[in-house]
C-alpha positions in Angstrom: 0.0 0.0 0.0 1.3 3.4 -0.9 2.0 5.6 2.1 0.1 8.9 2.3 2.0 12.1 1.8 2.8 13.7 5.2 2.9 17.1 3.6 -0.5 18.8 2.9 -1.4 22.2 1.4 -3.3 24.9 3.4 -5.5 26.6 0.7 -8.6 28.8 0.9 -11.2 25.9 0.8 -9.5 24.4 3.9 -9.4 27.6 5.8 -13.0 28.4 4.9 -14.0 25.0 6.5 -12.1 25.9 9.7 -13.6 29.3 10.4 -17.2 28.9 11.9 -19.9 31.5 11.2 -20.3 34.0 14.1 -23.5 33.8 16.0 -25.1 37.2 15.5 -26.5 36.8 19.1 -23.1 36.3 20.7 -21.3 38.6 23.1 -17.8 39.3 24.0 -17.8 36.4 26.6 -18.5 33.9 23.8 -15.3 34.6 21.9 -12.6 33.9 24.5 -10.3 35.8 26.8 -6.7 35.8 25.7 -3.7 36.9 27.8 -0.6 38.2 26.0 2.7 38.4 27.9 4.7 40.8 25.8 6.7 43.9 25.6 9.5 45.6 27.6 11.4 48.9 27.7 12.2 49.7 24.1 10.1 46.9 22.8 6.6 47.9 23.4 5.8 48.0 19.7 5.9 44.1 19.7 3.1 44.1 22.3 1.0 46.8 20.4 1.4 44.9 17.1 0.4 41.5 18.6 -2.4 42.9 20.7 -3.9 44.7 17.7 -3.7 41.5 15.6 -5.3 39.5 18.3 -8.4 41.7 18.7 -8.6 42.2 14.8 -8.9 38.4 14.6 -12.0 38.0 16.7 -11.0 37.5 20.4 -13.7 38.7 22.7 -11.4 40.0 25.4 -7.7 40.6 25.6 -5.5 41.3 28.7 -1.9 42.3 28.1 0.9 41.7 30.6 3.3 44.7 30.5 5.7 46.5 32.8 3.9 49.1 34.9 6.1 52.0 33.7 5.2 51.1 30.0 1.4 50.8 30.5 0.5 54.1 28.9 1.7 52.9 25.5 -0.9 50.1 25.5 -3.6 52.2 27.0 -3.3 54.9 24.4 -2.5 52.8 21.3 -5.1 50.0 21.8 -7.7 51.0 24.4 -9.7 47.9 23.7 -7.1 45.8 25.6 -7.0 45.4 29.4 -3.8 45.5 31.2 -2.1 43.2 33.9 0.9 44.9 35.6 3.9 42.6 35.3 5.3 43.4 38.8 2.1 42.5 40.4 1.3 39.2 38.8 -2.1 37.7 38.9 -4.1 34.6 38.5 -4.2 32.8 35.2 -7.5 31.1 35.7 -9.7 33.6 33.7 -7.8 33.1 30.5 -8.9 30.7 27.7 -5.5 31.0 26.0 -2.1 32.6 26.7 0.7 33.8 24.4 4.1 34.7 25.6 7.3 36.1 24.0 7.1 39.2 21.8 9.6 41.7 23.2 9.4 40.4 26.7 13.2 40.1 27.1 15.6 37.2 27.7 17.0 38.3 31.1 16.4 36.6 34.4 13.0 38.3 34.6 12.0 36.8 31.2 13.0 33.5 32.3 11.0 33.8 35.4 8.0 34.8 33.5 8.1 31.8 31.2 8.7 29.4 34.0 6.0 30.7 36.1 3.5 30.4 33.2 4.6 26.8 32.4 4.3 25.9 36.2 0.8 27.3 36.6 -1.1 27.0 33.3 -2.0 23.5 31.9 -3.9 24.6 28.7 -2.0 24.9 25.3 0.2 28.1 25.2 1.6 30.0 22.3 5.4 30.4 22.6 7.2 33.0 20.4 10.2 35.2 20.0 12.0 35.8 23.3 10.2 33.1 25.0 11.7 30.6 22.4 15.2 32.0 23.1 14.6 31.4 26.8 13.6 27.9 26.1 16.7 27.3 23.9 18.8 28.3 27.0 16.7 26.4 29.6 16.0 23.0 28.1 14.6 21.7 31.5 11.5 23.8 30.7 10.7 21.7 27.6 9.1 19.0 29.7 6.8 21.7 31.3 5.3 22.8 28.0 1.6 21.9 27.9 0.4 19.3 25.3 -0.8 20.9 22.0 1.1 24.2 22.7 2.1 26.2 19.5 5.7 27.2 19.0 6.3 29.7 16.2 10.1 29.9 15.5 11.7 31.7 12.6 14.8 29.8 11.2 17.3 31.4 13.6 15.1 30.5 16.6 14.5 27.0 15.4 18.3 26.4 15.0 18.9 27.8 18.5 16.5 25.3 19.9 17.1 22.2 17.7 20.7 22.6 16.2 22.2 24.1 13.1 20.5 23.3 9.8 21.9 24.2 6.3 18.7 24.8 4.4 15.0 25.4 4.7 14.3 21.9 3.4 16.4 20.4 6.3 14.5 22.4 8.8 11.2 21.4 7.3 12.1 17.7 7.6 13.4 18.1 11.2 10.2 20.0 12.3 8.1 17.0 11.1 10.4 14.6 13.0 10.2 16.8 16.2 6.4 16.8 15.9 6.5 13.0 16.4 8.8 13.4 19.4 7.0 16.4 21.2 3.3 17.0 21.5 3.5 20.4 20.0 2.4 22.3 16.9 5.5 23.7 15.3 5.1 26.7 13.1 8.3 27.1 11.1 8.1 30.5 9.7 9.5 31.3 6.2 8.5 31.9 2.6 6.2 29.0 2.7 5.5 28.6 6.4 5.2 25.0 7.5 2.9 23.8 10.3 4.0 20.5 11.7 2.0 18.3 14.1 2.1 14.6 14.8 4.3 13.7 11.9 2.4 15.7 9.3 2.8 19.1 7.9 0.8 21.8 6.2 2.4 24.1 3.7 1.0 27.7 3.7 0.1 29.3 0.3 -0.2 32.9 1.2 2.2 35.8 1.9 4.9 37.8 0.2 8.2 39.5 0.8 6.5 42.5 2.3 6.4 40.4 5.5 10.2 40.6 5.7 10.1 43.3 8.2 10.4 43.6 12.0 7.1 43.1 13.7 5.5 40.8 11.2 6.0 37.8 13.5 4.4 39.7 16.4 1.3 40.1 14.4 1.1 36.4 13.6 1.5 35.7 17.4 -1.5 37.8 18.0 -3.6 36.1 15.3 -2.9 32.6 16.4 -3.5 33.5 20.0 -6.9 34.9 19.1 -8.0 31.7 17.5 -6.7 29.6 20.5 -8.7 31.9 22.8 -11.8 31.4 20.6 -11.7 27.6 21.0 -9.9 26.4 17.9 -7.7 23.4 18.2 -4.0 24.2 18.4 -3.5 22.8 14.9 -6.4 24.7 13.4 -5.6 27.9 15.2 -2.0 27.7 13.6 -3.1 26.8 10.2 -5.8 29.4 10.0 -3.7 32.1 11.7 -0.7 31.6 9.3 -3.0 31.6 6.2 -4.9 34.8 7.2 -1.6 36.5 8.2 -0.3 35.9 4.7 -3.6 36.8 3.0 -3.7 40.1 4.8 -0.2 40.9 3.5 -1.3 39.8 -0.1 -4.3 42.2 0.2 -2.1 45.0 1.6 -0.3 45.0 -1.9 -3.4 46.7 -3.4 -2.2 49.8 -1.6 1.4 49.2 -0.7 4.5 47.5 -2.3 6.6 44.8 -0.8 9.2 47.5 0.0 6.7 49.9 1.7 4.6 47.4 3.6 4.8 47.6 7.4 3.8 45.1 10.1 1.0 47.5 11.1 -0.6 47.0 7.6 -1.3 43.3 8.5 -4.0 43.9 11.1 -5.4 46.7 9.1 -6.2 44.2 6.2 -7.4 41.3 8.4 -11.0 42.4 7.8 -10.7 42.1 4.1 -8.9 38.8 4.5 -11.8 37.4 6.5 -14.3 38.6 3.8 -12.1 37.1 1.1 -12.3 33.7 2.8 -16.0 33.9 3.2 -16.4 34.9 -0.5 -17.9 38.2 0.5 
């Protein structure tokens, strides 16, 4: 018997089947409460980008964990988000999904943030950016990562965690192998982002070189976190998030060029991306 191809394609028909219609009688409590642990001095833009993308992707509620002295940046740039002061901590019970990493820092405080989260939250988490670097330096935390968590490394972060690779093809093969060893969804970002899970992979078909700018990964974090908070499975949240992220970038080319596109353009075009998927 011929073995099934472990690499599948994420296209519009698949994504359309994964996005449920929104109940017109629903309220904010029906669409999840996400917590985003992001930002630090000089890197609050990462928190703003990720937060905006999260809410633009349909999350009902968003709380952002930020340093107290930086709180005004979030409160003025995205007033729809609530804040948790990093120095004060707080319970994780109310949150349907948690994302950590964009701009948070990799110092001792960053290590403590990630370790505290993994010790006290058993639902799947989204781990990105600085949190991935912390994991690469603290391998004992790997066993603490909840089942079905989503890791979103770019090639450099992937190599820091899993060893040096000479090509995208090598990394793609390794990610599929790793998805059999670890109960995680691995989103290996690149020209054709690959989502690996349980020995299979989905290759994304949207996006362009306009995404080759700082902050693009932060917006992807917010989008996937939003879908996790809304109750999508980890795999479906990753597949849908990656596709919509790329589609928003493609739609932004109606008004921008690949050279001029900014990460802030991605959340701005998510509405058109959703409508495109729905055929509206």
